LOKOLBA-169338 format. One record per residue (C-alpha): residue in one letter; y, z, x. Coordinates in nm, 2 decimals, padded with zeros to 4 digits. Layout:
! LOKOLBA-169338
<atom><r>A</r><c2>Y</c2><c3>Z</c3><c1>X</c1></atom>
...
//
This chain:
! LOKOLBA-169338
<atom><r>M</r><c2>05.64</c2><c3>00.73</c3><c1>11.78</c1></atom>
<atom><r>M</r><c2>05.68</c2><c3>01.06</c3><c1>11.68</c1></atom>
<atom><r>V</r><c2>06.01</c2><c3>01.19</c3><c1>11.59</c1></atom>
<atom><r>T</r><c2>06.16</c2><c3>01.41</c3><c1>11.91</c1></atom>
<atom><r>L</r><c2>06.28</c2><c3>01.79</c3><c1>11.78</c1></atom>
<atom><r>D</r><c2>06.60</c2><c3>01.65</c3><c1>12.03</c1></atom>
<atom><r>Q</r><c2>06.65</c2><c3>01.38</c3><c1>11.78</c1></atom>
<atom><r>L</r><c2>06.64</c2><c3>01.61</c3><c1>11.49</c1></atom>
<atom><r>Q</r><c2>06.92</c2><c3>01.82</c3><c1>11.63</c1></atom>
<atom><r>L</r><c2>07.10</c2><c3>01.53</c3><c1>11.71</c1></atom>
<atom><r>A</r><c2>07.11</c2><c3>01.39</c3><c1>11.35</c1></atom>
<atom><r>I</r><c2>07.17</c2><c3>01.74</c3><c1>11.21</c1></atom>
<atom><r>P</r><c2>07.53</c2><c3>01.69</c3><c1>11.18</c1></atom>
<atom><r>H</r><c2>07.47</c2><c3>01.45</c3><c1>10.96</c1></atom>
<atom><r>A</r><c2>07.21</c2><c3>01.50</c3><c1>10.71</c1></atom>
<atom><r>L</r><c2>07.33</c2><c3>01.49</c3><c1>10.42</c1></atom>
<atom><r>D</r><c2>07.45</c2><c3>01.72</c3><c1>10.16</c1></atom>
<atom><r>G</r><c2>07.54</c2><c3>01.42</c3><c1>09.87</c1></atom>
<atom><r>V</r><c2>07.63</c2><c3>01.17</c3><c1>09.77</c1></atom>
<atom><r>T</r><c2>07.92</c2><c3>01.00</c3><c1>09.46</c1></atom>
<atom><r>L</r><c2>07.84</c2><c3>00.69</c3><c1>09.33</c1></atom>
<atom><r>D</r><c2>08.14</c2><c3>00.51</c3><c1>09.18</c1></atom>
<atom><r>G</r><c2>08.12</c2><c3>00.34</c3><c1>08.80</c1></atom>
<atom><r>V</r><c2>07.80</c2><c3>00.49</c3><c1>08.68</c1></atom>
<atom><r>G</r><c2>07.91</c2><c3>00.82</c3><c1>08.51</c1></atom>
<atom><r>D</r><c2>07.88</c2><c3>01.17</c3><c1>08.59</c1></atom>
<atom><r>K</r><c2>07.73</c2><c3>01.31</c3><c1>08.89</c1></atom>
<atom><r>I</r><c2>07.45</c2><c3>01.62</c3><c1>08.78</c1></atom>
<atom><r>S</r><c2>07.34</c2><c3>01.74</c3><c1>09.09</c1></atom>
<atom><r>G</r><c2>07.07</c2><c3>02.03</c3><c1>09.13</c1></atom>
<atom><r>K</r><c2>06.96</c2><c3>02.23</c3><c1>09.40</c1></atom>
<atom><r>V</r><c2>06.82</c2><c3>01.96</c3><c1>09.56</c1></atom>
<atom><r>R</r><c2>06.89</c2><c3>01.59</c3><c1>09.39</c1></atom>
<atom><r>D</r><c2>07.25</c2><c3>01.41</c3><c1>09.26</c1></atom>
<atom><r>S</r><c2>07.14</c2><c3>01.24</c3><c1>08.95</c1></atom>
<atom><r>Y</r><c2>07.31</c2><c3>00.98</c3><c1>08.70</c1></atom>
<atom><r>A</r><c2>07.15</c2><c3>00.96</c3><c1>08.40</c1></atom>
<atom><r>L</r><c2>07.17</c2><c3>00.55</c3><c1>08.25</c1></atom>
<atom><r>G</r><c2>07.08</c2><c3>00.52</c3><c1>07.95</c1></atom>
<atom><r>D</r><c2>06.69</c2><c3>00.53</c3><c1>07.92</c1></atom>
<atom><r>K</r><c2>06.74</c2><c3>00.51</c3><c1>08.31</c1></atom>
<atom><r>R</r><c2>06.78</c2><c3>00.84</c3><c1>08.56</c1></atom>
<atom><r>I</r><c2>06.87</c2><c3>00.76</c3><c1>08.94</c1></atom>
<atom><r>L</r><c2>06.76</c2><c3>01.00</c3><c1>09.17</c1></atom>
<atom><r>I</r><c2>06.87</c2><c3>01.11</c3><c1>09.50</c1></atom>
<atom><r>T</r><c2>06.71</c2><c3>01.35</c3><c1>09.72</c1></atom>
<atom><r>T</r><c2>06.96</c2><c3>01.54</c3><c1>09.96</c1></atom>
<atom><r>D</r><c2>06.86</c2><c3>01.71</c3><c1>10.27</c1></atom>
<atom><r>R</r><c2>06.95</c2><c3>02.09</c3><c1>10.07</c1></atom>
<atom><r>I</r><c2>06.72</c2><c3>02.28</c3><c1>10.08</c1></atom>
<atom><r>S</r><c2>06.70</c2><c3>02.58</c3><c1>09.85</c1></atom>
<atom><r>A</r><c2>06.48</c2><c3>02.88</c3><c1>09.91</c1></atom>
<atom><r>F</r><c2>06.46</c2><c3>03.25</c3><c1>09.71</c1></atom>
<atom><r>D</r><c2>06.67</c2><c3>03.08</c3><c1>09.41</c1></atom>
<atom><r>R</r><c2>06.98</c2><c3>03.00</c3><c1>09.65</c1></atom>
<atom><r>V</r><c2>07.06</c2><c3>02.65</c3><c1>09.81</c1></atom>
<atom><r>L</r><c2>07.07</c2><c3>02.76</c3><c1>10.24</c1></atom>
<atom><r>G</r><c2>07.16</c2><c3>02.40</c3><c1>10.40</c1></atom>
<atom><r>L</r><c2>07.06</c2><c3>02.10</c3><c1>10.52</c1></atom>
<atom><r>I</r><c2>06.78</c2><c3>01.95</c3><c1>10.68</c1></atom>
<atom><r>P</r><c2>06.77</c2><c3>01.67</c3><c1>10.84</c1></atom>
<atom><r>Y</r><c2>06.58</c2><c3>01.38</c3><c1>10.71</c1></atom>
<atom><r>K</r><c2>06.42</c2><c3>01.65</c3><c1>10.46</c1></atom>
<atom><r>G</r><c2>06.55</c2><c3>01.41</c3><c1>10.18</c1></atom>
<atom><r>Q</r><c2>06.39</c2><c3>01.11</c3><c1>10.29</c1></atom>
<atom><r>V</r><c2>06.07</c2><c3>01.24</c3><c1>10.34</c1></atom>
<atom><r>L</r><c2>06.08</c2><c3>01.45</c3><c1>09.95</c1></atom>
<atom><r>N</r><c2>06.19</c2><c3>01.07</c3><c1>09.78</c1></atom>
<atom><r>Q</r><c2>05.86</c2><c3>00.89</c3><c1>10.02</c1></atom>
<atom><r>L</r><c2>05.60</c2><c3>01.14</c3><c1>10.01</c1></atom>
<atom><r>S</r><c2>05.64</c2><c3>01.17</c3><c1>09.66</c1></atom>
<atom><r>L</r><c2>05.62</c2><c3>00.80</c3><c1>09.59</c1></atom>
<atom><r>W</r><c2>05.35</c2><c3>00.75</c3><c1>09.79</c1></atom>
<atom><r>W</r><c2>05.19</c2><c3>01.05</c3><c1>09.53</c1></atom>
<atom><r>F</r><c2>05.25</c2><c3>00.91</c3><c1>09.29</c1></atom>
<atom><r>E</r><c2>05.09</c2><c3>00.65</c3><c1>09.35</c1></atom>
<atom><r>Q</r><c2>04.79</c2><c3>00.84</c3><c1>09.45</c1></atom>
<atom><r>T</r><c2>04.77</c2><c3>00.97</c3><c1>09.12</c1></atom>
<atom><r>R</r><c2>04.86</c2><c3>00.70</c3><c1>08.84</c1></atom>
<atom><r>D</r><c2>04.47</c2><c3>00.73</c3><c1>08.72</c1></atom>
<atom><r>I</r><c2>04.55</c2><c3>01.01</c3><c1>08.61</c1></atom>
<atom><r>V</r><c2>04.85</c2><c3>01.09</c3><c1>08.48</c1></atom>
<atom><r>A</r><c2>05.18</c2><c3>00.85</c3><c1>08.34</c1></atom>
<atom><r>N</r><c2>05.49</c2><c3>00.88</c3><c1>08.62</c1></atom>
<atom><r>H</r><c2>05.81</c2><c3>00.80</c3><c1>08.55</c1></atom>
<atom><r>V</r><c2>05.86</c2><c3>00.60</c3><c1>08.85</c1></atom>
<atom><r>I</r><c2>06.07</c2><c3>00.27</c3><c1>08.83</c1></atom>
<atom><r>D</r><c2>06.18</c2><c3>00.15</c3><c1>09.17</c1></atom>
<atom><r>A</r><c2>06.31</c2><c3>00.28</c3><c1>09.52</c1></atom>
<atom><r>P</r><c2>06.65</c2><c3>00.08</c3><c1>09.57</c1></atom>
<atom><r>D</r><c2>06.70</c2><c3>00.33</c3><c1>09.89</c1></atom>
<atom><r>V</r><c2>06.42</c2><c3>00.57</c3><c1>10.08</c1></atom>
<atom><r>N</r><c2>06.65</c2><c3>00.87</c3><c1>09.95</c1></atom>
<atom><r>V</r><c2>06.64</c2><c3>00.69</c3><c1>09.61</c1></atom>
<atom><r>T</r><c2>06.42</c2><c3>00.65</c3><c1>09.25</c1></atom>
<atom><r>V</r><c2>06.57</c2><c3>00.50</c3><c1>08.93</c1></atom>
<atom><r>A</r><c2>06.32</c2><c3>00.68</c3><c1>08.73</c1></atom>
<atom><r>R</r><c2>06.31</c2><c3>00.65</c3><c1>08.33</c1></atom>
<atom><r>E</r><c2>06.45</c2><c3>00.90</c3><c1>08.22</c1></atom>
<atom><r>A</r><c2>06.21</c2><c3>01.19</c3><c1>08.03</c1></atom>
<atom><r>V</r><c2>06.24</c2><c3>01.43</c3><c1>07.79</c1></atom>
<atom><r>S</r><c2>06.21</c2><c3>01.71</c3><c1>08.05</c1></atom>
<atom><r>L</r><c2>05.97</c2><c3>02.01</c3><c1>07.91</c1></atom>
<atom><r>P</r><c2>06.10</c2><c3>02.32</c3><c1>07.97</c1></atom>
<atom><r>V</r><c2>05.80</c2><c3>02.53</c3><c1>08.21</c1></atom>
<atom><r>E</r><c2>05.74</c2><c3>02.43</c3><c1>08.60</c1></atom>
<atom><r>V</r><c2>05.34</c2><c3>02.43</c3><c1>08.60</c1></atom>
<atom><r>V</r><c2>05.22</c2><c3>02.56</c3><c1>08.91</c1></atom>
<atom><r>V</r><c2>04.86</c2><c3>02.54</c3><c1>09.07</c1></atom>
<atom><r>R</r><c2>04.75</c2><c3>02.79</c3><c1>09.28</c1></atom>
<atom><r>G</r><c2>04.45</c2><c3>02.73</c3><c1>09.48</c1></atom>
<atom><r>H</r><c2>04.53</c2><c3>03.03</c3><c1>09.72</c1></atom>
<atom><r>L</r><c2>04.61</c2><c3>03.39</c3><c1>09.68</c1></atom>
<atom><r>T</r><c2>04.97</c2><c3>03.37</c3><c1>09.89</c1></atom>
<atom><r>G</r><c2>05.33</c2><c3>03.41</c3><c1>09.89</c1></atom>
<atom><r>V</r><c2>05.65</c2><c3>03.54</c3><c1>09.96</c1></atom>
<atom><r>T</r><c2>05.86</c2><c3>03.53</c3><c1>09.65</c1></atom>
<atom><r>S</r><c2>05.86</c2><c3>03.81</c3><c1>09.37</c1></atom>
<atom><r>T</r><c2>05.68</c2><c3>03.58</c3><c1>09.17</c1></atom>
<atom><r>S</r><c2>05.39</c2><c3>03.48</c3><c1>09.38</c1></atom>
<atom><r>M</r><c2>05.05</c2><c3>03.62</c3><c1>09.31</c1></atom>
<atom><r>W</r><c2>05.00</c2><c3>03.75</c3><c1>09.65</c1></atom>
<atom><r>T</r><c2>05.32</c2><c3>03.99</c3><c1>09.62</c1></atom>
<atom><r>M</r><c2>05.18</c2><c3>04.10</c3><c1>09.18</c1></atom>
<atom><r>Y</r><c2>04.86</c2><c3>04.20</c3><c1>09.34</c1></atom>
<atom><r>A</r><c2>04.95</c2><c3>04.39</c3><c1>09.71</c1></atom>
<atom><r>N</r><c2>05.20</c2><c3>04.58</c3><c1>09.44</c1></atom>
<atom><r>G</r><c2>04.87</c2><c3>04.72</c3><c1>09.24</c1></atom>
<atom><r>E</r><c2>04.88</c2><c3>04.39</c3><c1>08.96</c1></atom>
<atom><r>R</r><c2>04.52</c2><c3>04.29</c3><c1>08.91</c1></atom>
<atom><r>T</r><c2>04.60</c2><c3>04.06</c3><c1>08.62</c1></atom>
<atom><r>P</r><c2>04.91</c2><c3>03.84</c3><c1>08.70</c1></atom>
<atom><r>Y</r><c2>05.00</c2><c3>03.56</c3><c1>08.45</c1></atom>
<atom><r>G</r><c2>04.71</c2><c3>03.67</c3><c1>08.24</c1></atom>
<atom><r>I</r><c2>04.44</c2><c3>03.58</c3><c1>08.49</c1></atom>
<atom><r>T</r><c2>04.23</c2><c3>03.87</c3><c1>08.60</c1></atom>
<atom><r>L</r><c2>04.17</c2><c3>03.94</c3><c1>09.04</c1></atom>
<atom><r>P</r><c2>03.92</c2><c3>04.14</c3><c1>09.16</c1></atom>
<atom><r>D</r><c2>04.01</c2><c3>04.45</c3><c1>09.40</c1></atom>
<atom><r>G</r><c2>03.97</c2><c3>04.36</c3><c1>09.79</c1></atom>
<atom><r>M</r><c2>04.12</c2><c3>04.05</c3><c1>09.76</c1></atom>
<atom><r>K</r><c2>04.30</c2><c3>03.97</c3><c1>10.06</c1></atom>
<atom><r>K</r><c2>04.62</c2><c3>03.78</c3><c1>10.12</c1></atom>
<atom><r>N</r><c2>04.59</c2><c3>03.44</c3><c1>10.17</c1></atom>
<atom><r>D</r><c2>04.22</c2><c3>03.42</c3><c1>10.03</c1></atom>
<atom><r>R</r><c2>04.11</c2><c3>03.12</c3><c1>09.81</c1></atom>
<atom><r>L</r><c2>04.08</c2><c3>03.22</c3><c1>09.46</c1></atom>
<atom><r>P</r><c2>03.72</c2><c3>03.21</c3><c1>09.26</c1></atom>
<atom><r>T</r><c2>03.91</c2><c3>02.90</c3><c1>09.14</c1></atom>
<atom><r>P</r><c2>04.21</c2><c3>02.73</c3><c1>09.15</c1></atom>
<atom><r>V</r><c2>04.43</c2><c3>02.87</c3><c1>08.84</c1></atom>
<atom><r>I</r><c2>04.75</c2><c3>02.76</c3><c1>08.62</c1></atom>
<atom><r>T</r><c2>05.08</c2><c3>03.02</c3><c1>08.63</c1></atom>
<atom><r>P</r><c2>05.33</c2><c3>02.84</c3><c1>08.42</c1></atom>
<atom><r>T</r><c2>05.74</c2><c3>03.00</c3><c1>08.46</c1></atom>
<atom><r>T</r><c2>06.03</c2><c3>02.92</c3><c1>08.34</c1></atom>
<atom><r>K</r><c2>06.35</c2><c3>02.66</c3><c1>08.44</c1></atom>
<atom><r>A</r><c2>06.54</c2><c3>02.86</c3><c1>08.53</c1></atom>
<atom><r>A</r><c2>06.93</c2><c3>02.73</c3><c1>08.50</c1></atom>
<atom><r>D</r><c2>07.10</c2><c3>02.65</c3><c1>08.86</c1></atom>
<atom><r>G</r><c2>07.13</c2><c3>03.08</c3><c1>09.02</c1></atom>
<atom><r>G</r><c2>06.91</c2><c3>03.17</c3><c1>08.77</c1></atom>
<atom><r>H</r><c2>06.51</c2><c3>03.34</c3><c1>08.88</c1></atom>
<atom><r>D</r><c2>06.22</c2><c3>03.18</c3><c1>08.74</c1></atom>
<atom><r>E</r><c2>06.09</c2><c3>03.40</c3><c1>08.48</c1></atom>
<atom><r>R</r><c2>05.64</c2><c3>03.42</c3><c1>08.48</c1></atom>
<atom><r>L</r><c2>05.48</c2><c3>03.32</c3><c1>08.19</c1></atom>
<atom><r>T</r><c2>05.15</c2><c3>03.38</c3><c1>08.04</c1></atom>
<atom><r>R</r><c2>04.91</c2><c3>03.07</c3><c1>07.86</c1></atom>
<atom><r>D</r><c2>04.93</c2><c3>03.26</c3><c1>07.55</c1></atom>
<atom><r>D</r><c2>05.35</c2><c3>03.30</c3><c1>07.60</c1></atom>
<atom><r>I</r><c2>05.35</c2><c3>02.96</c3><c1>07.63</c1></atom>
<atom><r>I</r><c2>05.09</c2><c3>02.92</c3><c1>07.30</c1></atom>
<atom><r>D</r><c2>05.22</c2><c3>03.19</c3><c1>07.08</c1></atom>
<atom><r>Q</r><c2>05.57</c2><c3>03.13</c3><c1>07.13</c1></atom>
<atom><r>Q</r><c2>05.52</c2><c3>02.75</c3><c1>07.09</c1></atom>
<atom><r>I</r><c2>05.79</c2><c3>02.64</c3><c1>07.37</c1></atom>
<atom><r>V</r><c2>05.51</c2><c3>02.37</c3><c1>07.43</c1></atom>
<atom><r>P</r><c2>05.33</c2><c3>02.32</c3><c1>07.13</c1></atom>
<atom><r>T</r><c2>04.92</c2><c3>02.38</c3><c1>07.20</c1></atom>
<atom><r>A</r><c2>04.76</c2><c3>02.05</c3><c1>07.19</c1></atom>
<atom><r>L</r><c2>05.03</c2><c3>01.93</c3><c1>07.45</c1></atom>
<atom><r>W</r><c2>05.02</c2><c3>02.22</c3><c1>07.63</c1></atom>
<atom><r>E</r><c2>04.64</c2><c3>02.17</c3><c1>07.65</c1></atom>
<atom><r>Q</r><c2>04.72</c2><c3>01.82</c3><c1>07.82</c1></atom>
<atom><r>I</r><c2>04.90</c2><c3>01.96</c3><c1>08.07</c1></atom>
<atom><r>E</r><c2>04.62</c2><c3>02.22</c3><c1>08.15</c1></atom>
<atom><r>Q</r><c2>04.37</c2><c3>01.96</c3><c1>08.23</c1></atom>
<atom><r>V</r><c2>04.61</c2><c3>01.68</c3><c1>08.36</c1></atom>
<atom><r>A</r><c2>04.77</c2><c3>01.94</c3><c1>08.64</c1></atom>
<atom><r>L</r><c2>04.44</c2><c3>02.07</c3><c1>08.76</c1></atom>
<atom><r>A</r><c2>04.29</c2><c3>01.69</c3><c1>08.83</c1></atom>
<atom><r>L</r><c2>04.66</c2><c3>01.64</c3><c1>09.01</c1></atom>
<atom><r>F</r><c2>04.55</c2><c3>01.93</c3><c1>09.20</c1></atom>
<atom><r>A</r><c2>04.25</c2><c3>01.84</c3><c1>09.24</c1></atom>
<atom><r>R</r><c2>04.35</c2><c3>01.49</c3><c1>09.40</c1></atom>
<atom><r>G</r><c2>04.59</c2><c3>01.68</c3><c1>09.61</c1></atom>
<atom><r>Q</r><c2>04.36</c2><c3>01.88</c3><c1>09.80</c1></atom>
<atom><r>Q</r><c2>04.13</c2><c3>01.65</c3><c1>09.82</c1></atom>
<atom><r>L</r><c2>04.35</c2><c3>01.37</c3><c1>09.96</c1></atom>
<atom><r>S</r><c2>04.51</c2><c3>01.69</c3><c1>10.19</c1></atom>
<atom><r>H</r><c2>04.12</c2><c3>01.72</c3><c1>10.34</c1></atom>
<atom><r>E</r><c2>04.06</c2><c3>01.45</c3><c1>10.48</c1></atom>
<atom><r>A</r><c2>04.45</c2><c3>01.42</c3><c1>10.66</c1></atom>
<atom><r>G</r><c2>04.29</c2><c3>01.81</c3><c1>10.80</c1></atom>
<atom><r>L</r><c2>04.53</c2><c3>01.99</c3><c1>10.56</c1></atom>
<atom><r>I</r><c2>04.47</c2><c3>02.25</c3><c1>10.33</c1></atom>
<atom><r>L</r><c2>04.70</c2><c3>02.19</c3><c1>09.92</c1></atom>
<atom><r>V</r><c2>04.76</c2><c3>02.56</c3><c1>09.84</c1></atom>
<atom><r>D</r><c2>04.93</c2><c3>02.56</c3><c1>09.56</c1></atom>
<atom><r>T</r><c2>05.23</c2><c3>02.39</c3><c1>09.45</c1></atom>
<atom><r>K</r><c2>05.43</c2><c3>02.23</c3><c1>09.13</c1></atom>
<atom><r>Y</r><c2>05.50</c2><c3>02.04</c3><c1>08.89</c1></atom>
<atom><r>E</r><c2>05.76</c2><c3>01.91</c3><c1>08.66</c1></atom>
<atom><r>F</r><c2>05.62</c2><c3>01.70</c3><c1>08.29</c1></atom>
<atom><r>G</r><c2>05.84</c2><c3>01.59</c3><c1>08.04</c1></atom>
<atom><r>T</r><c2>05.75</c2><c3>01.34</c3><c1>07.76</c1></atom>
<atom><r>I</r><c2>05.85</c2><c3>00.94</c3><c1>07.72</c1></atom>
<atom><r>N</r><c2>05.83</c2><c3>00.79</c3><c1>07.39</c1></atom>
<atom><r>G</r><c2>05.56</c2><c3>01.08</c3><c1>07.30</c1></atom>
<atom><r>Q</r><c2>05.38</c2><c3>01.01</c3><c1>07.58</c1></atom>
<atom><r>L</r><c2>05.26</c2><c3>01.31</c3><c1>07.88</c1></atom>
<atom><r>T</r><c2>05.49</c2><c3>01.17</c3><c1>08.20</c1></atom>
<atom><r>L</r><c2>05.50</c2><c3>01.36</c3><c1>08.53</c1></atom>
<atom><r>I</r><c2>05.81</c2><c3>01.36</c3><c1>08.73</c1></atom>
<atom><r>D</r><c2>06.05</c2><c3>01.51</c3><c1>08.96</c1></atom>
<atom><r>E</r><c2>05.82</c2><c3>01.54</c3><c1>09.25</c1></atom>
<atom><r>I</r><c2>05.50</c2><c3>01.56</c3><c1>09.36</c1></atom>
<atom><r>H</r><c2>05.29</c2><c3>01.72</c3><c1>09.66</c1></atom>
<atom><r>T</r><c2>05.62</c2><c3>01.73</c3><c1>09.89</c1></atom>
<atom><r>P</r><c2>05.62</c2><c3>02.01</c3><c1>10.08</c1></atom>
<atom><r>D</r><c2>05.91</c2><c3>02.15</c3><c1>09.92</c1></atom>
<atom><r>S</r><c2>05.73</c2><c3>02.20</c3><c1>09.58</c1></atom>
<atom><r>S</r><c2>05.38</c2><c3>02.25</c3><c1>09.80</c1></atom>
<atom><r>R</r><c2>05.27</c2><c3>02.52</c3><c1>10.01</c1></atom>
<atom><r>Y</r><c2>05.00</c2><c3>02.28</c3><c1>10.31</c1></atom>
<atom><r>W</r><c2>04.81</c2><c3>02.47</c3><c1>10.54</c1></atom>
<atom><r>V</r><c2>04.70</c2><c3>02.31</c3><c1>10.88</c1></atom>
<atom><r>K</r><c2>04.31</c2><c3>02.37</c3><c1>10.73</c1></atom>
<atom><r>L</r><c2>04.18</c2><c3>02.42</c3><c1>11.11</c1></atom>
<atom><r>S</r><c2>04.45</c2><c3>02.68</c3><c1>11.22</c1></atom>
<atom><r>Y</r><c2>04.37</c2><c3>02.88</c3><c1>10.90</c1></atom>
<atom><r>A</r><c2>04.02</c2><c3>02.89</c3><c1>11.01</c1></atom>
<atom><r>D</r><c2>04.09</c2><c3>03.03</c3><c1>11.34</c1></atom>
<atom><r>S</r><c2>04.34</c2><c3>03.26</c3><c1>11.18</c1></atom>
<atom><r>P</r><c2>04.37</c2><c3>03.28</c3><c1>10.76</c1></atom>
<atom><r>I</r><c2>04.66</c2><c3>03.56</c3><c1>10.75</c1></atom>
<atom><r>N</r><c2>04.88</c2><c3>03.38</c3><c1>10.93</c1></atom>
<atom><r>P</r><c2>04.79</c2><c3>02.96</c3><c1>10.94</c1></atom>
<atom><r>E</r><c2>05.06</c2><c3>02.64</c3><c1>11.06</c1></atom>
<atom><r>H</r><c2>05.30</c2><c3>02.57</c3><c1>10.76</c1></atom>
<atom><r>F</r><c2>05.36</c2><c3>02.21</c3><c1>10.70</c1></atom>
<atom><r>D</r><c2>05.62</c2><c3>02.31</c3><c1>10.43</c1></atom>
<atom><r>K</r><c2>05.91</c2><c3>02.52</c3><c1>10.29</c1></atom>
<atom><r>E</r><c2>05.69</c2><c3>02.81</c3><c1>10.34</c1></atom>
<atom><r>Y</r><c2>05.77</c2><c3>02.82</c3><c1>10.73</c1></atom>
<atom><r>L</r><c2>06.14</c2><c3>02.87</c3><c1>10.54</c1></atom>
<atom><r>R</r><c2>06.10</c2><c3>03.13</c3><c1>10.37</c1></atom>
<atom><r>L</r><c2>05.91</c2><c3>03.39</c3><c1>10.61</c1></atom>
<atom><r>W</r><c2>06.20</c2><c3>03.32</c3><c1>10.84</c1></atom>
<atom><r>F</r><c2>06.46</c2><c3>03.43</c3><c1>10.61</c1></atom>
<atom><r>A</r><c2>06.23</c2><c3>03.70</c3><c1>10.52</c1></atom>
<atom><r>E</r><c2>06.16</c2><c3>03.84</c3><c1>10.82</c1></atom>
<atom><r>R</r><c2>06.54</c2><c3>03.85</c3><c1>10.89</c1></atom>
<atom><r>G</r><c2>06.54</c2><c3>04.05</c3><c1>10.54</c1></atom>
<atom><r>Y</r><c2>06.73</c2><c3>03.84</c3><c1>10.30</c1></atom>
<atom><r>K</r><c2>06.48</c2><c3>03.70</c3><c1>09.99</c1></atom>
<atom><r>G</r><c2>06.83</c2><c3>03.57</c3><c1>09.79</c1></atom>
<atom><r>E</r><c2>07.05</c2><c3>03.84</c3><c1>09.71</c1></atom>
<atom><r>G</r><c2>07.45</c2><c3>03.90</c3><c1>09.98</c1></atom>
<atom><r>I</r><c2>07.51</c2><c3>03.67</c3><c1>10.27</c1></atom>
<atom><r>P</r><c2>07.18</c2><c3>03.46</c3><c1>10.39</c1></atom>
<atom><r>P</r><c2>07.14</c2><c3>03.45</c3><c1>10.80</c1></atom>
<atom><r>V</r><c2>07.26</c2><c3>03.11</c3><c1>10.91</c1></atom>
<atom><r>M</r><c2>06.99</c2><c3>02.90</c3><c1>11.09</c1></atom>
<atom><r>P</r><c2>07.03</c2><c3>02.82</c3><c1>11.47</c1></atom>
<atom><r>D</r><c2>06.94</c2><c3>02.48</c3><c1>11.52</c1></atom>
<atom><r>E</r><c2>06.62</c2><c3>02.46</c3><c1>11.69</c1></atom>
<atom><r>F</r><c2>06.52</c2><c3>02.66</c3><c1>11.36</c1></atom>
<atom><r>I</r><c2>06.59</c2><c3>02.37</c3><c1>11.17</c1></atom>
<atom><r>A</r><c2>06.48</c2><c3>02.05</c3><c1>11.36</c1></atom>
<atom><r>Q</r><c2>06.18</c2><c3>02.21</c3><c1>11.41</c1></atom>
<atom><r>V</r><c2>06.18</c2><c3>02.26</c3><c1>11.00</c1></atom>
<atom><r>A</r><c2>06.28</c2><c3>01.93</c3><c1>11.00</c1></atom>
<atom><r>H</r><c2>05.97</c2><c3>01.84</c3><c1>11.25</c1></atom>
<atom><r>R</r><c2>05.75</c2><c3>02.01</c3><c1>10.98</c1></atom>
<atom><r>Y</r><c2>05.83</c2><c3>01.80</c3><c1>10.71</c1></atom>
<atom><r>I</r><c2>05.79</c2><c3>01.46</c3><c1>10.87</c1></atom>
<atom><r>R</r><c2>05.43</c2><c3>01.61</c3><c1>11.03</c1></atom>
<atom><r>A</r><c2>05.31</c2><c3>01.64</c3><c1>10.68</c1></atom>
<atom><r>Y</r><c2>05.44</c2><c3>01.33</c3><c1>10.56</c1></atom>
<atom><r>E</r><c2>05.29</c2><c3>01.10</c3><c1>10.88</c1></atom>
<atom><r>Q</r><c2>04.95</c2><c3>01.32</c3><c1>10.80</c1></atom>
<atom><r>L</r><c2>04.93</c2><c3>01.30</c3><c1>10.44</c1></atom>
<atom><r>T</r><c2>05.02</c2><c3>00.89</c3><c1>10.45</c1></atom>
<atom><r>K</r><c2>04.89</c2><c3>00.79</c3><c1>10.73</c1></atom>
<atom><r>R</r><c2>05.22</c2><c3>00.66</c3><c1>10.79</c1></atom>
<atom><r>A</r><c2>05.44</c2><c3>00.63</c3><c1>11.08</c1></atom>
<atom><r>F</r><c2>05.83</c2><c3>00.87</c3><c1>10.98</c1></atom>
<atom><r>V</r><c2>06.06</c2><c3>00.55</c3><c1>11.03</c1></atom>
<atom><r>M</r><c2>06.44</c2><c3>00.71</c3><c1>11.04</c1></atom>
<atom><r>G</r><c2>06.71</c2><c3>00.58</c3><c1>10.79</c1></atom>
<atom><r>D</r><c2>07.00</c2><c3>00.43</c3><c1>10.92</c1></atom>
<atom><r>M</r><c2>07.31</c2><c3>00.66</c3><c1>10.95</c1></atom>
<atom><r>P</r><c2>07.56</c2><c3>00.73</c3><c1>10.78</c1></atom>
<atom><r>I</r><c2>07.32</c2><c3>00.82</c3><c1>10.50</c1></atom>
<atom><r>A</r><c2>07.61</c2><c3>00.88</c3><c1>10.18</c1></atom>
<atom><r>E</r><c2>07.73</c2><c3>00.50</c3><c1>10.30</c1></atom>
<atom><r>R</r><c2>07.41</c2><c3>00.30</c3><c1>10.36</c1></atom>
<atom><r>I</r><c2>07.27</c2><c3>00.46</c3><c1>09.99</c1></atom>
<atom><r>K</r><c2>07.66</c2><c3>00.31</c3><c1>09.85</c1></atom>
<atom><r>K</r><c2>07.59</c2><c3>-00.01</c3><c1>10.00</c1></atom>
<atom><r>N</r><c2>07.19</c2><c3>00.00</c3><c1>09.81</c1></atom>
<atom><r>M</r><c2>07.30</c2><c3>00.08</c3><c1>09.53</c1></atom>
<atom><r>Q</r><c2>07.52</c2><c3>-00.18</c3><c1>09.51</c1></atom>
<atom><r>A</r><c2>07.32</c2><c3>-00.45</c3><c1>09.59</c1></atom>
<atom><r>Y</r><c2>07.02</c2><c3>-00.32</c3><c1>09.34</c1></atom>
<atom><r>F</r><c2>07.30</c2><c3>-00.32</c3><c1>09.08</c1></atom>
<atom><r>E</r><c2>07.40</c2><c3>-00.68</c3><c1>09.13</c1></atom>
<atom><r>R</r><c2>07.00</c2><c3>-00.77</c3><c1>09.11</c1></atom>
//
């Protein structure tokens, strides 16, 4: 049975802000994940923190579980395209991964002209730019129009608190930010991943609008790391709602939250407005619906308290 909005509101006080594992070294906290390096492995704990406009804006119950479990599903659906870093999943919020040498570029693939952030193609296009990221676009396009073909719009990887800066293909190759042959392989793999994502999303009644991939190398081999095709790293529209209203389709992703903040005048500067519980539950509900619609599996809420459950499951994992 589908998780209800009432259940999600009751879970808000118990959302996972973080967890500290004893005896496994120093914790590294990103915007969403806490991680621990263990030699050639890395423990990735996906919390319920949600970020937008390069800021952590609050907690969304069960979001971490959705991201971890959905990424694991997508990694399995795409393993024939590129290697990934997954070793094991001892808890619904945890992935044990192979340690990778992370590449200094975020690979964003876009299928539609949309977005509200400063780095979105629509923002640049609406401001009169016709060659965002070095990609030529025609006049007369409207917000949310499908692009003639999916495009890659890379950005730098900003440190926490910073803003990603856009790059072009020429920037990457001319400056050798990534070696030319490796970048050409990344382009091929990213477009193949996006095509697979579009195909499976279409079968689930969704449109994969755009997404972000992070790559690394393991023993010199290109490897997909972090997450894949989650509502955090991707934009999903309900296919029927886009057909009915291309300007205002129903979102199953973080864009729903970004729009809420943007409508209240917040785009990363100053003090953010406080999300009411009803809205937090709606965001959580959309994440869960995306998971269920894509995987065709019922979402099973993990036991609480989450941090104690994770510690127990990780202790059992280490004792194997």
